[in-house]
C-alpha positions in Angstrom: 39.3 209.4 133.4 42.1 208.2 131.0 44.7 208.9 133.7 42.8 206.6 136.0 42.3 203.8 133.5 46.0 203.5 132.5 47.5 202.7 136.0 44.6 200.3 136.7 45.2 198.3 133.5 48.9 198.4 134.2 48.4 196.9 137.6 46.2 194.1 136.1 48.8 193.3 133.6 51.6 193.2 136.2 49.7 190.6 138.3 49.7 188.2 135.4 53.4 188.7 134.5 56.3 186.7 135.9 58.1 188.4 138.7 61.6 187.9 137.2 63.3 186.5 134.2 66.8 185.2 133.6 68.6 187.0 130.7 71.6 185.8 128.7 74.8 187.5 129.9 77.0 186.0 127.2 75.4 187.5 124.1 77.4 187.3 120.9 75.8 190.5 119.7 78.5 193.2 119.7 76.8 196.1 118.0 76.6 199.5 119.6 79.3 198.9 122.1 81.2 202.1 121.3 81.0 205.3 123.4 78.3 206.9 121.3 75.8 204.3 122.8 75.6 206.5 125.9 75.3 209.7 124.0 71.6 210.1 123.2 72.1 213.1 120.9 74.2 210.9 118.5 71.8 208.0 118.9 70.5 206.5 115.6 67.1 205.0 116.7 66.3 203.9 113.2 69.4 201.7 113.0 68.9 200.4 116.6 65.3 199.5 115.9 66.2 197.8 112.6 68.9 195.7 114.3 66.5 194.8 117.1 63.8 193.7 114.6 66.4 191.5 112.8 67.2 189.7 116.0 63.6 189.1 116.8 62.8 188.1 113.2 65.7 185.5 113.3 64.5 184.0 116.6 67.4 185.4 118.6 65.1 186.5 121.4 67.7 186.3 124.2 70.1 188.5 122.2 67.3 190.9 121.4 66.3 191.2 125.1 70.0 191.7 126.1 70.3 194.5 123.6 66.9 196.0 124.7 68.0 196.1 128.3 71.3 197.9 127.4 69.6 200.7 125.5 69.5 204.0 127.3 66.6 205.2 125.1 63.6 203.3 123.8 60.8 204.6 121.7 57.5 203.1 120.7 59.0 201.0 117.9 61.6 199.5 120.3 59.0 198.4 122.8 56.7 197.1 120.1 59.5 195.0 118.5 60.5 193.2 121.8 56.8 192.7 122.8 56.1 191.2 119.3 59.1 188.8 119.8 57.7 187.4 123.0 54.1 187.1 121.5 55.4 185.2 118.6 57.4 183.0 120.9 54.2 182.2 122.8 55.6 183.7 126.0 52.5 185.7 126.8 53.4 186.3 130.4 56.6 188.2 129.5 54.8 190.0 126.6 52.2 191.4 129.0 54.9 192.3 131.6 56.7 194.4 129.0 53.5 195.9 127.7 52.6 197.0 131.2 56.0 198.6 131.7 55.6 200.5 128.4 52.1 201.5 129.4 53.3 203.5 132.5 56.1 205.4 130.6 54.9 209.0 130.5 56.8 209.8 127.3 55.4 206.9 125.3 52.0 206.5 123.6 50.5 203.1 122.8 49.2 202.6 119.3 46.8 200.2 117.6 49.5 197.8 116.7 51.0 197.3 120.2 47.4 197.1 121.6 46.6 194.3 119.2 49.8 192.5 120.3 48.7 192.8 124.0 45.3 191.4 123.1 46.9 188.5 121.3 49.0 187.8 124.5 45.8 187.8 126.5 44.3 185.3 124.1 47.4 183.1 124.4 47.3 183.3 128.2 43.5 182.9 128.4 43.6 186.1 130.5 40.0 187.3 129.8 40.1 189.8 132.7 43.1 191.8 131.2 41.6 191.5 127.7 38.3 193.0 128.9 40.2 195.9 130.6 42.0 196.6 127.4 38.7 196.4 125.5 37.3 199.1 127.8 40.3 201.3 127.2 40.1 200.8 123.4 36.4 201.9 123.5 37.2 205.0 125.6 40.1 205.9 123.4 38.4 205.0 120.1 41.1 202.5 119.3 38.3 200.0 118.8 37.7 201.6 115.4 41.0 200.3 114.3 40.7 197.2 112.2 43.9 195.7 113.8 42.5 196.2 117.4 39.0 195.1 116.6 40.3 191.9 114.8 42.6 191.2 117.8 39.5 191.6 120.1 37.5 189.1 118.1 40.4 186.7 118.2 40.8 187.1 121.9 37.2 186.7 122.8 36.7 183.6 120.7 39.9 181.9 122.0 38.9 182.4 125.7 35.4 181.0 125.0 33.4 184.2 124.9 31.9 183.5 121.4 29.0 185.9 121.8 31.3 188.8 122.8 33.5 188.1 119.8 30.6 188.1 117.4 29.3 191.4 118.9 32.7 193.1 118.4 32.8 191.9 114.8 29.3 193.0 114.1 30.1 196.5 115.4 33.3 196.9 113.4 33.2 199.9 111.0 35.9 198.5 108.7 36.5 194.7 108.1 39.3 193.2 106.1 40.2 189.6 105.3 42.0 189.3 108.7 38.8 190.3 110.6 36.6 187.8 108.6 39.1 185.0 109.0 39.4 185.8 112.8 35.6 185.4 113.4 35.3 182.3 111.1 38.3 180.7 112.8 37.0 181.4 116.3 33.6 179.9 115.6 35.0 176.8 113.9 37.5 176.1 116.6 34.8 176.5 119.2 32.7 173.9 117.5 30.3 176.3 115.7 31.2 175.1 112.2 27.8 175.9 110.6 27.9 179.4 112.0 31.5 179.8 110.7 30.4 178.8 107.2 27.6 181.3 107.4 30.1 184.1 108.0 32.2 182.6 105.2 29.3 183.0 102.8 28.6 186.6 104.1 32.3 187.4 103.4 31.8 186.4 99.8 28.6 188.4 99.5 30.2 191.7 100.7 33.0 191.2 98.2 36.0 190.6 100.5 38.6 188.4 98.8 39.4 185.1 100.5 43.0 184.3 101.3 44.5 180.8 101.8 43.9 180.9 105.6 40.2 181.6 105.1 39.9 178.7 102.6 41.7 176.4 105.0 39.4 177.2 108.0 36.3 176.9 105.9 37.4 173.5 104.6 38.0 172.4 108.2 34.4 173.4 109.1 33.1 171.3 106.2 35.3 168.4 107.4 34.1 168.7 111.0 30.4 168.5 110.1 30.7 166.3 107.0 29.5 168.8 104.4 31.0 167.2 101.3 29.0 169.3 98.8 30.0 172.6 100.2 33.6 171.4 100.6 33.7 170.5 96.9 32.4 174.1 96.1 35.2 175.6 98.2 37.7 173.2 96.5 36.6 174.7 93.2 37.1 178.2 94.5 40.6 177.4 95.7 41.5 176.2 92.1 40.1 179.4 90.6 42.2 181.5 93.1 45.3 179.5 92.5 45.7 178.1 96.0 45.9 174.5 94.9 49.7 174.6 95.5 49.5 176.0 99.0 50.4 173.1 101.3 48.1 173.8 104.2 45.1 174.3 101.9 45.8 171.0 100.2 46.3 169.3 103.6 42.9 170.6 104.8 41.3 169.6 101.5 42.6 166.0 102.0 41.4 166.0 105.6 38.0 167.2 104.5 37.6 164.5 101.8 38.9 161.8 104.3 36.4 162.8 107.0 33.6 162.9 104.4 34.4 159.3 103.4 36.1 160.1 100.1 39.5 158.7 101.2 40.7 158.1 97.6 40.2 161.8 96.8 42.5 162.7 99.7 45.1 160.2 98.5 45.0 161.7 95.0 45.5 165.2 96.4 48.5 164.0 98.4 50.1 162.3 95.3 49.7 165.4 93.2 51.3 167.7 95.8 54.6 169.2 94.7 55.9 169.8 98.2 54.9 167.6 101.1 55.3 168.8 104.6 54.9 167.0 107.9 51.1 167.7 107.9 50.8 166.1 104.4 52.7 163.0 105.4 50.7 162.7 108.6 47.4 163.1 106.7 48.3 160.3 104.2 49.4 157.9 107.0 46.2 158.6 108.9 44.1 158.1 105.8 45.7 154.7 105.1 45.0 153.7 108.8 41.3 154.8 108.4 41.0 152.7 105.2 42.4 149.6 107.0 45.5 149.7 104.8 48.0 149.5 107.7 50.8 148.1 105.5 50.5 151.1 103.2 50.5 153.5 106.2 53.7 151.9 107.4 55.2 152.1 103.9 54.3 155.8 103.7 56.0 156.4 107.1 59.2 154.7 105.9 59.1 156.8 102.7 58.7 159.9 104.8 61.8 159.0 106.8 63.8 159.0 103.6 62.9 162.7 103.0 64.1 165.8 104.9 60.7 166.0 106.7 60.8 164.9 110.3 57.8 163.2 111.9 56.0 165.0 114.7 54.0 163.5 117.6 50.8 163.2 115.4 52.8 161.3 112.8 54.1 158.8 115.3 50.6 158.5 116.9 49.1 157.6 113.5 51.7 155.0 112.5 51.7 153.4 115.9 47.9 153.1 115.6 48.5 151.3 112.3 50.8 148.9 114.1 48.1 148.3 116.7 45.5 147.5 114.0 47.8 145.2 112.1 49.1 143.5 115.4 52.7 144.4 114.4 54.1 144.2 117.9 57.8 144.2 116.9 57.5 147.4 114.8 55.4 149.0 117.5 58.0 148.3 120.1 60.7 149.8 117.9 58.6 152.9 117.4 58.1 153.0 121.2 61.8 153.0 121.7 62.3 155.6 119.0 59.9 158.2 120.4 61.7 157.8 123.7 64.9 158.6 122.0 63.6 161.7 120.2 61.8 162.9 123.3 58.3 162.7 122.0 56.9 160.1 124.4 55.8 162.9 126.7 53.1 163.8 124.1 49.9 162.2 125.3 48.8 161.4 121.7 51.9 159.3 121.3 51.7 157.6 124.7 48.0 156.8 124.3 48.7 155.3 120.9 51.5 153.1 122.4 49.1 152.0 125.1 46.5 151.1 122.5 49.0 149.2 120.5 50.1 147.0 123.5 46.5 146.4 124.5 45.4 145.4 121.0 48.4 143.1 120.7 47.5 141.4 124.0 50.4 142.8 126.0 48.3 144.2 128.8 51.2 144.3 131.3 53.2 146.6 128.9 50.1 148.8 128.4 49.8 149.1 132.2 53.5 149.9 132.6 53.1 152.7 130.0 50.0 154.0 131.8 51.7 154.2 135.2 54.8 155.8 133.7 52.8 158.8 132.4 53.3 162.0 134.5 50.0 163.3 133.3 46.9 161.5 132.0 43.9 162.7 130.1 40.5 161.1 129.7 41.8 159.2 126.6 44.6 157.6 128.6 42.2 156.3 131.2 39.6 155.1 128.6 42.4 153.4 126.7 43.6 151.3 129.6 40.1 150.5 130.8 38.9 149.4 127.3 42.2 147.4 126.8 41.6 145.3 129.9 37.9 145.1 129.1 38.4 143.8 125.6 41.2 141.5 126.8 38.7 139.8 129.1 40.3 141.0 132.3 37.1 142.3 134.1 38.7 142.8 137.5 41.4 145.0 136.2 39.0 147.0 134.1 36.8 147.7 137.2 39.9 148.5 139.2 41.0 151.2 136.8 37.5 152.6 136.5 37.4 152.9 140.3 40.8 154.6 140.3 39.7 156.9 137.5 36.6 158.0 139.5 38.9 158.7 142.5 41.9 160.5 141.1 41.3 160.9 137.4 38.9 163.0 135.2 35.2 162.3 135.1 34.7 158.9 133.3 33.4 159.3 129.8 30.9 157.2 127.9 33.8 155.3 126.2 35.2 154.1 129.5 31.8 153.3 131.0 30.7 151.4 127.9 33.8 149.3 128.1 33.1 148.2 131.6 29.4 147.6 130.8 30.7 145.3 128.1 32.7 143.4 130.8 29.7 143.1 133.0 27.7 141.6 130.0 30.4 139.2 128.9 30.9 137.9 132.4 27.1 138.0 133.2 27.7 140.1 136.3 24.3 141.6 136.6 24.9 143.2 140.0 27.9 145.3 138.9 26.0 146.1 135.7 23.1 147.6 137.7 25.6 149.6 139.8 27.1 151.0 136.6 23.6 151.8 135.4 22.9 153.7 138.5 26.2 155.6 138.1 25.5 156.7 134.5 22.1 157.9 135.6 23.6 160.0 138.4 26.1 161.7 136.0 23.6 162.1 133.2 25.2 159.9 130.5 22.3 157.5 130.2 20.9 159.4 127.2 24.0 158.9 125.0 23.8 156.3 122.2 26.9 154.4 123.3 25.8 154.0 126.9 22.2 153.2 126.0 23.3 150.4 123.6 25.9 149.3 126.2 23.2 149.0 128.8 20.9 147.1 126.5 23.7 144.8 125.5 24.7 144.2 129.2 21.2 143.4 130.3 20.5 141.0 127.4 23.8 139.1 127.9 22.9 138.8 131.6 19.5 137.3 130.5 17.5 140.3 131.7 15.6 141.0 128.5 12.9 142.8 130.4 15.3 145.5 131.7 16.9 145.8 128.2 13.5 146.2 126.6 12.5 148.8 129.2 15.6 150.9 128.4 15.0 150.6 124.7 11.3 151.7 124.9 12.1 154.6 127.3 14.7 156.0 125.0 14.2 158.4 122.1 15.2 155.6 119.7 16.8 158.0 117.4 20.0 156.0 116.8 20.5 152.7 115.0 23.0 151.5 117.6 20.3 151.0 120.3 18.0 149.3 117.7 20.9 147.0 116.7 21.7 146.1 120.4 18.0 145.2 121.0 17.7 143.1 117.9 20.9 141.2 118.7 19.7 140.7 122.2 16.4 139.1 121.0 18.2 137.1 118.4 20.8 135.6 120.8 18.1 134.5 123.2 16.1 132.8 120.5 13.3 135.5 120.3 13.6 135.5 116.5 10.1 136.8 115.8 10.6 139.8 118.1 14.0 140.5 116.5 12.6 140.5 113.0 9.5 142.6 113.9 11.8 145.2 115.4 14.0 145.2 112.3 10.9 145.8 110.1 10.1 148.9 112.1 13.5 150.6 111.5 12.6 152.3 108.1 9.3 153.5 109.6 11.2 155.6 112.3 13.5 157.1 109.7 16.6 155.1 110.5 18.8 153.1 108.2 20.2 149.7 109.3 23.9 149.2 109.2 26.1 146.1 108.7 25.9 145.1 112.4 22.1 145.3 112.4 22.0 142.7 109.6 24.2 140.4 111.6 21.6 140.3 114.3 18.8 139.7 111.7 20.7 136.8 110.2 21.4 135.3 113.6 17.6 135.5 114.3 16.9 133.7 111.0 19.5 131.1 111.9 18.1 130.3 115.3 14.6 130.0 113.9 15.7 127.9 110.9 14.3 130.5 108.4 16.7 129.8 105.5 14.7 131.5 102.7 14.1 134.6 104.9 17.8 134.6 105.7 18.7 134.7 102.1 16.1 137.5 101.5 17.8 139.7 104.1 21.2 138.8 102.9 20.3 140.0 99.4 18.4 143.0 100.8 21.6 144.2 102.5 23.4 144.8 99.2 20.5 145.4 96.8 18.6 148.0 98.8 21.1 149.4 101.4 24.3 149.1 99.3 26.0 147.3 102.2 28.7 144.9 101.0 28.5 141.6 102.9 31.5 141.1 105.2 33.1 137.9 106.4 30.8 137.9 109.5 27.7 138.0 107.3 28.9 135.0 105.3 29.6 133.3 108.6 26.0 133.8 109.7 24.7 132.4 106.4 27.0 129.4 106.7 25.7 128.8 110.2 22.1 129.2 109.0 22.6 126.5 106.3 24.5 124.2 108.6 21.8 124.3 111.3 19.2 123.6 108.7 21.1 120.5 107.5 21.9 121.9 104.1 25.6 121.0 104.5 26.4 120.9 100.8 25.2 124.4 100.3 27.1 125.6 103.4 30.3 124.0 102.1 29.8 125.6 98.6 29.3 129.0 100.3 32.6 128.6 102.2 34.6 127.7 99.1 33.1 130.5 97.0 32.9 133.4 99.4 35.2 136.4 98.5 37.2 136.1 101.7 40.0 133.9 103.0 38.6 130.7 104.6 39.5 130.4 108.2 39.0 127.8 110.9 35.8 129.5 112.3 33.6 128.8 109.2 35.0 125.3 108.8 34.4 124.6 112.6 30.8 125.7 112.1 30.3 123.2 109.3 32.1 120.5 111.3 29.8 120.8 114.3 26.8 120.6 112.0 28.2 117.5 110.4 28.4 115.9 113.9 24.7 116.8 114.6 23.5 115.6 111.2 25.9 112.6 111.0 27.5 113.5 107.7 30.9 111.7 107.9 32.2 112.7 104.5 31.5 116.4 104.8 32.8 116.4 108.3 36.0 114.7 107.3 36.6 117.4 104.6 35.8 120.2 107.1 38.2 118.7 109.7 40.9 118.4 107.1 40.6 122.1 106.2 40.8 123.1 109.8 43.9 120.9 110.4 45.6 122.5 107.4 45.2 125.9 109.2 45.8 124.6 112.8 47.3 121.1 112.8 47.2 120.9 116.6 43.6 121.8 117.1 42.5 119.3 119.8 38.8 120.2 119.4 38.8 119.3 115.8 40.4 115.8 116.4 37.8 115.1 119.1 34.8 116.2 117.1 35.9 114.1 114.1 36.5 111.1 116.4 33.0 111.5 117.8 31.5 111.6 114.3 33.2 108.4 113.4 32.1 106.8 116.7 28.5 107.8 116.2 28.5 106.0 112.8 30.2 102.9 114.3 33.4 103.5 112.5 35.5 102.6 115.5 38.8 102.1 113.7 38.8 105.6 112.3 37.9 107.0 115.7 40.7 105.1 117.4 43.1 106.2 114.8 42.2 109.9 115.4 42.6 109.4 119.2 45.9 107.7 118.8 47.1 110.6 116.6 46.1 113.0 119.4 48.2 111.0 121.9 51.2 111.0 119.5 50.9 114.8 119.1 50.4 115.3 122.8 47.1 117.1 122.3 44.8 117.7 125.2 41.4 119.3 124.7 41.3 122.7 126.5 38.7 122.3 129.3 35.7 124.6 129.4 35.4 126.8 132.3 32.6 128.4 134.3 32.4 131.4 136.6 30.4 132.2 139.7 30.1 135.5 141.6 30.6 135.4 145.4 29.9 138.8 146.9 32.1 141.1 144.8 34.5 138.4 143.6 34.1 136.6 140.2 35.6 133.1 140.4 36.4 131.0 137.3 36.7 127.2 137.7 37.1 124.0 135.6 36.6 120.4 136.4 39.3 119.0 138.7 40.6 122.5 139.5 42.3 122.8 142.9 43.8 126.3 142.5 41.2 128.1 144.6 42.5 129.1 148.1 39.4 127.5 149.6 39.4 124.4 147.5 39.5 122.0 150.6 36.3 123.6 151.8 34.7 123.4 148.4 35.5 119.7 147.9 34.4 119.0 151.5 31.0 120.5 150.5 30.9 118.4 147.3 31.6 115.2 149.2 28.9 116.1 151.7 26.3 116.8 149.0 27.2 113.6 147.2 26.5 111.6 150.3 23.1 113.1 151.0 19.8 111.5 150.0 16.7 113.2 148.6 15.3 113.9 152.1 18.5 115.5 153.3 18.5 117.9 150.3 15.1 119.2 151.3 16.5 120.0 154.7 19.6 121.7 153.3 17.9 125.1 153.0 18.3 125.7 156.8 22.1 125.5 156.4 22.4 128.2 153.8 22.4 131.0 156.3 25.2 129.4 158.4 28.9 129.4 158.0 28.9 126.7 155.4 32.5 125.4 155.5 32.7 125.0 159.3 29.1 123.8 159.6 29.5 121.2 156.9 32.8 120.0 158.3 31.0 119.4 161.7 28.0 117.7 160.0 30.3 115.6 157.8 32.3 114.4 160.9 29.1 113.6 162.8 27.7 111.7 159.8 
């Protein structure tokens, strides 16, 4: 039986290996070139194997292979050394090719160590078929009882996605060491089974196997992935007891765990106390600053890193470019873009995607598109980035175009890409496209996700279809606060304040907790209904009960609430005392209210504040002039309008949009840029000339070719 198994496995291994390989013919290695090299009875295998191992150890794999090919005699150690070199170089194809050649040598016997190397190569190559064949041989030959082989089998099965097989092999192991335990924990955590990995970590402690630094690191990663701060702290304490606090990758994982669990300052403290900082440490600190919204500190940390001997990798560049995107630092982002080109890292998708995001957030959509088309390969993040960039930039046509292209030649659209396009449909009030997207997400089974569900509710409410939005909300499980927030905001924006507030009061009853965005919807509802006292109640409830610190947007809602209610003095006081920088948005809110309520003095102060921020704001000049005019103060109004003429200010006209078939057209008063503008103005002139009776008869014309028909009618008239 064994004689049949060996050739079968050898054939399987040969099919996965490369057919040929180019070897270096100009090796600098001059050892063993004397005549005794060809005299096997004088051959010192110990010295040969030692020299071969040194070449492999020092990364001189080409020289090692050249020497290996010249050897007239090779024993098990020789083969194992060269196979090990290719495995550690991640060249699994050549490693399996060499192993198969060794396998068929009649004078050689494979041992547990070389079998574990072959299994590791199968894991690297995702070659589950060869791995299963080797597993069968190991069972037949009892090599499976070796801790090295069994650990390699666990590692192989978990890496190729056969988690159950990996756990079964581990559970059947007679002897387990720290490598075995770390292999099963690592396999589970990397496969997304973090809770199960931590369960094995606990069992490892119960049976008395000592942890090493790698075990601690993977357990901390599991805590980070599922947000288990308490258990992460316990593991942190164990690392201190075992003396691993100085191990860089343990400290890096600790910092990542604290960051992902929301304790960003803990991660920063660990970084600052590190004696030696590697590229992972620097990347972690830069990423932490970006997550905290401290982009300036992230960029400063990157510049400090450049002054050390540590070179940034693709993840470092991706993090700092993301910081440039958030801070709208276009110049620095462009410099980094050029630099990653220079060092050859632009081919990394994480970097390219970050560059695209930076250009999109800075409003340079043409540059983002150029980067996208330049990519030789694109993942789902690349597609989602370009779609969301155009969607958030208000370019609905381009966002739909890229989504269509993604469906045709790219990966399956994710919830992020679809949610972006749903947002476009809502912002442009394109109900028809929104319904088509709704049908699409139903067909691919993404309608149950929180992001899509809230996107659909938001789209329907912005299109004025509150009934459809309410239907989606009521049919859902309602187990996420995002959908509740979308529905509350929808009711609030359409003036259904009572419904919005009733819905908000139900949130604690279903076991959910409102977030900061939810309170924005509640405050808008109070503002539209003129419920000033209730608005203050919810504003205080946010911080007192839910520990949510009011943001600039919350203060803006309260200022709007007071302004609408005519309490302009209180609104002005809130603007001047709020713990945020005053911008033109809050002052414009007050200025509009001053016009409605006829408060000239307050309006004058608000306008002055706006003009300090933006001296050329035409809208502010016009509003202030209208306030003066409404009070009969014609001289002040004329003075403002004269000032506008001197500055050359023209109020930006408002625009409207209309959907004709699948084409959304924007237009303003007096606009003649449309290619069919002559037909449009012909229709307008015709309509303007009609009397009331003629309008009633117009319905019969709507099914005809309107431009030509109306031309003929107009000529006859």
